[in-house]
C-alpha positions in Angstrom: 3.1 -19.0 -11.3 6.2 -20.6 -10.1 7.0 -20.5 -6.4 10.7 -20.1 -6.1 11.2 -19.6 -2.4 8.8 -19.1 0.4 8.7 -18.1 4.0 8.2 -21.7 5.0 10.2 -23.4 2.0 6.8 -24.6 0.8 6.4 -25.2 -2.9 2.6 -24.6 -3.9 1.0 -26.5 -6.3 -0.6 -23.4 -7.7 0.8 -20.3 -5.9 -1.2 -18.2 -8.2 -4.6 -19.2 -6.7 -6.3 -16.8 -4.2 -5.9 -19.3 -1.4 -2.2 -20.0 -2.0 -1.4 -16.3 -2.3 -3.1 -15.5 0.8 -0.9 -17.9 2.7 2.2 -16.4 1.1 1.2 -12.9 1.9 -0.5 -13.4 5.2 -0.1 -10.6 7.7 1.9 -11.4 11.1 0.3 -12.4 14.3 0.7 -8.8 15.8 -2.0 -7.4 13.8 -4.6 -9.5 15.8 -3.1 -8.1 18.9 -3.6 -4.4 18.2 -0.1 -3.6 16.6 -0.2 -2.1 13.1 1.8 -3.6 10.1 2.4 -1.4 7.0 2.9 -3.2 3.9 3.8 -1.5 0.6 2.7 -2.9 -2.9 4.6 -1.3 -5.8 5.6 -2.2 -9.3 8.8 -1.2 -11.2 10.5 -1.8 -14.4 14.0 -3.4 -14.7 15.6 0.2 -14.9 13.6 1.3 -11.6 10.9 3.2 -13.2 7.6 3.2 -11.2 5.4 4.3 -14.1 5.0 4.0 -17.9 3.4 6.7 -19.8 2.7 8.4 -16.5 0.8 5.4 -15.0 1.7 2.1 -13.0 -0.7 0.3 -15.3 1.6 0.0 -18.2 4.0 -2.0 -15.9 1.4 -4.4 -14.7 0.3 -8.0 -15.8 -2.5 -10.3 -15.1 -0.6 -12.0 -12.4 0.4 -8.6 -10.9 -3.3 -7.8 -10.7 -4.1 -11.0 -9.0 -1.7 -10.2 -6.4 -2.9 -6.8 -6.1 -6.3 -7.9 -5.5 -5.2 -10.5 -2.8 -3.2 -8.0 -0.8 -6.2 -5.6 -0.9 -8.5 -8.5 0.3 -6.2 -9.2 3.2 -6.1 -5.5 4.3 -8.1 -3.3 6.7 -7.2 -0.1 4.9 -5.3 1.1 1.8 -3.4 4.1 2.3 -2.6 6.3 -0.7 -1.3 9.6 -1.7 -3.8 12.3 -3.2 -1.6 12.6 -6.4 -1.9 8.9 -7.0 -5.7 9.0 -6.5 -6.0 11.8 -9.1 -3.5 10.3 -11.6 -4.8 6.5 -11.3 -8.5 7.5 -11.0 -9.0 5.7 -7.8 -12.4 4.4 -7.0 -13.6 2.7 -3.7 -12.5 -0.8 -2.9 -14.9 -3.5 -3.7 -15.7 -6.7 -1.5 -13.2 -9.1 -2.5 -14.5 -12.3 -4.1 -14.0 -15.4 -2.1 -12.7 -13.6 1.2 -16.0 -12.9 2.7 -15.8 -15.6 5.1 -12.2 -15.0 6.1 -12.8 -11.3 6.6 -15.7 -11.9 8.8 -13.7 -14.3 10.9 -10.9 -11.7 11.2 -13.4 -9.0 12.3 -13.0 -7.0 9.0 -15.3 -5.0 7.1 -16.5 -6.5 3.8 -14.1 -4.2 2.0 -10.9 -2.3 2.9 -11.3 1.3 3.5 -9.4 3.8 1.3 -7.5 6.5 3.2 -6.1 9.3 1.2 -3.3 11.5 2.4 -3.8 15.0 1.2 -2.3 18.2 2.7 -4.0 20.6 0.3 -7.3 18.8 0.3 -7.6 19.2 -3.4 -9.8 16.3 -4.1 -12.8 15.6 -6.3 -15.5 15.1 -3.7 -18.1 14.0 -6.3 -16.0 11.0 -7.4 -17.1 7.4 -6.5 -14.4 7.2 -4.0 -16.6 9.7 -1.8 -20.0 9.0 -3.0 -20.1 5.2 -3.5 -17.5 3.4 -1.0 -18.8 0.1 0.8 -16.6 1.6 3.9 -16.6 5.3 4.1 -13.5 6.9 2.7 -10.8 8.4 5.1 -9.0 11.6 4.5 -5.7 12.2 6.1 -4.7 15.9 6.4 -2.9 18.3 8.6 -4.4 20.2 11.8 -3.9 23.6 10.0 -5.7 22.7 6.7 -8.3 25.1 5.6 -11.4 25.0 7.9 -13.6 25.5 4.9 -12.0 22.6 2.9 -12.1 20.4 6.0 -15.8 21.2 6.6 -16.6 20.1 2.9 -14.4 16.9 3.0 -16.1 16.0 6.4 -19.3 15.7 4.7 -18.4 12.8 2.5 -15.5 11.3 4.4 -13.9 10.6 7.7 -11.0 13.1 8.7 -7.9 12.3 10.4 -5.9 15.7 11.1 -2.5 15.2 12.3 0.4 17.2 12.1 0.9 21.2 11.3 2.4 22.1 7.8 2.8 18.5 6.8 0.9 15.3 7.6 2.3 13.4 10.7 2.4 10.0 9.3 3.5 8.2 12.4 0.4 9.8 14.2 -1.6 8.8 11.2 -0.8 5.2 11.4 -1.4 5.3 15.0 -4.9 6.7 14.1 -5.7 4.1 11.8 -4.6 1.4 14.2 -7.0 3.0 16.9 -9.8 2.3 14.4 -8.9 -1.5 14.6 -7.3 -1.1 11.1 -3.8 -2.7 11.8 -3.5 -4.6 8.3 -2.5 -1.4 6.5 -1.5 -1.5 2.9 0.0 1.3 0.8 -0.1 1.6 -2.8 2.0 4.7 -2.8 2.7 6.7 -4.9 6.5 6.9 -5.0 6.5 10.3 -2.8 4.2 8.9 0.0 6.1 5.8 -0.1 9.3 7.7 0.5 7.8 9.7 3.3 6.6 6.4 5.0 10.0 5.0 4.5 11.9 8.0 5.9 9.7 7.9 8.9 10.8 4.3 9.4 7.2 3.0 9.2 7.6 0.6 6.3 7.5 -3.1 7.7 7.1 -4.8 4.3 7.6 -4.3 0.6 5.9 -6.3 -2.0 7.7 -5.3 -5.3 6.5 -6.5 -8.8 9.3 -6.4 -11.2 8.4 -6.2 -14.8 10.6 -7.4 -17.5 10.8 -4.1 -19.2 13.3 -1.3 -19.6 11.4 1.9 -20.1 13.9 4.8 -19.8 12.2 8.2 -19.5 11.9 10.3 -16.4 9.7 8.0 -14.3 10.4 8.2 -10.5 11.7 5.3 -8.6 9.1 3.5 -6.3 10.6 5.7 -3.4 10.9 9.2 -4.6 12.2 12.4 -3.0 13.0 10.8 0.3 15.6 12.0 2.8 16.4 8.7 4.5 18.2 9.0 7.9 20.1 5.8 7.1 20.1 2.8 4.6 17.5 0.2 5.5 18.3 -3.6 4.9 15.3 -5.7 3.9 15.3 -9.6 3.7 13.7 -11.6 0.9 11.0 -14.1 2.2 9.0 -14.8 -0.8 9.8 -14.9 -4.7 7.3 -15.8 -7.4 8.0 -16.0 -11.2 5.4 -15.8 -13.9 6.3 -15.2 -17.6 9.3 -13.1 -16.7 7.6 -11.0 -14.0 9.2 -11.3 -10.5 7.0 -10.8 -7.5 9.0 -10.3 -4.5 8.1 -10.0 -0.7 10.7 -8.3 1.5 10.4 -7.7 5.3 12.6 -5.2 7.2 15.6 -6.5 9.0 16.2 -5.5 12.6 19.2 -3.3 12.0 20.0 -0.4 9.7 22.9 -0.4 7.4 25.2 2.4 8.2 26.4 4.5 5.2 29.9 5.3 6.6 33.0 3.3 7.4 
């Protein structure tokens, strides 16, 4: 990998090593003071599509998977939509190799928890995500969800019920932070990321750009979101490897107005 720019203008000898990547993608200090930071990790083709043949896997690369692993290793919890869990066959997060000491020092569990956002609770509760996690899986749903479905989910997962009719994502993020999970990583999918962005909860976007033009009707990384205004992001890190670009953007202080 080649580090083109970085948050401190450092050029790493091997920015693809786990240690160097952990330095590039380190969470800000606020997470140690109980304030959550929500980071998204997504991949897209050159024409904006977030999937190839229905999955994000076709847009990935070995370097993308390495960064994916480091971002998980740094996080307390991975927030993901139920549709993505079903489509991508999500399992529980494993203990990241080489990060055990760093996680202990930061007061983190051996592996990040997976938190699934689901209004309908249409989940396969016999899947390894619920039967074999190192850290008990969390399901984020609404207060008016089916009592019977809630009881079934509660047998195999922790439940956070916030909002009526739809999940209150602001309250959900606050509930995760109350558990001490301030390093929040979301892997989407596009609909959940759109809802998080619309709620102005997105602090950071790590976008992997694949050198592919895919066409088709794949959604963008943010899908079906009614944004109150355009948000400006600032580039703080850019890595290139075999034509793939790995970007890291942080939110800017001021929104971009869409009118004159």
